N, C-alpha and C positions, 0 to 999 in steps of 0.2 A: 504494500500500500504506500510505500515511500514515493512512488511515482505520482501519487495524487496529493502530495502534501501542499501544493500551491493551488489546488483546484477547490471549487465549492462542493466539497464532498465530506461526509462524515461516516464513520463506521462505529457501530456499537455492538457489544456482545452481551448475551444473557447467560448466566451460569447457574446451575442447580447442584453444584457439589454439596455433599452432606455437611462438610465442615468449612464454615466461612473463614476460619483461621488458616486453612490450607490453600485458600484461593489465591492470595497474593503471591506466594512462592510459585504456584502453578502458572500464573500469568507470566511471571518473570521467566520461568523455565521454557515456556512455549513462545517467548518473545511477543506476547500480546501487548501491544502498546496503545491500543485504542481503549476507549471507555467501556467498562464492563459492569453490568448490574447483576446483583445476586438475586435470584428468583426464589430463594429459600430451599429447604430440604425436600420439598414435595415433588420435585421433578416436574413433569408436565402438568401437575395439578397446582403448581405455584401461581401466584397472582399475575405475573407477567405473561407466562405461557397460556394461562386460561384466557386472559383478555385478548391475546393475539391468536388464539386457536391453534397453538403448537401442540402436536401430538407425539413428536419424537425429536430427538437430538441427533445431529445438529439440524436446525431449520434456518434457512437463510431467506431474508426478505430484502429486496432492493426497492427503495422508495424513490419517487421523483421529488422535485423541489416543492411540490404541493403537499407532500406527505402521503401520496397515493402509492399503494403497493403495485409495482409494475412487473416485478419478477419474484418468483418464489423458488427456493431450493435449487438455484443455479450454482454450479461449482466450477472452479479452476478457470479455463479459458472462457466458458459461458458467463461466468461472473464478470470477468474483465470486459467481455463484449457488452453485457448489460450496463455496466457502469459507464463505459465509453459512449454507448448509445445515448444514455440520459444526459451525460455531460455535453455531447454534441447538440442535443435538442435544446438544452439550456442556453448554450452559446448562440445558437441560431435565433432563439427567442430574444436574447439580449441584443444581438446585432440588429434584428428587425426593429426592436424598440428604440435603439440608438439611432437608427436610420430615419425614424419618424420625427425626431426632434428638429 
């Protein structure tokens, strides 16, 4: 995700490990540098996963700038494609908006 550091892009994680105290070392070990929320010990029955309809881990949502889920459960190259598509759409909208001034 380093390639996106200067882009209007955010990545968050949701974690349901049993032990909150073990979460920070695990995030460091896996080089997870983005913001991560703890869903509690209830797994997919926790508050965040329940609100988002998550039934298994990992679940990946890619949202657009309006907060609309545009992609779900994309991985690897498909995730990069999804993010690149949304960034291109956002830049095109911005260019169109700037052109109307």
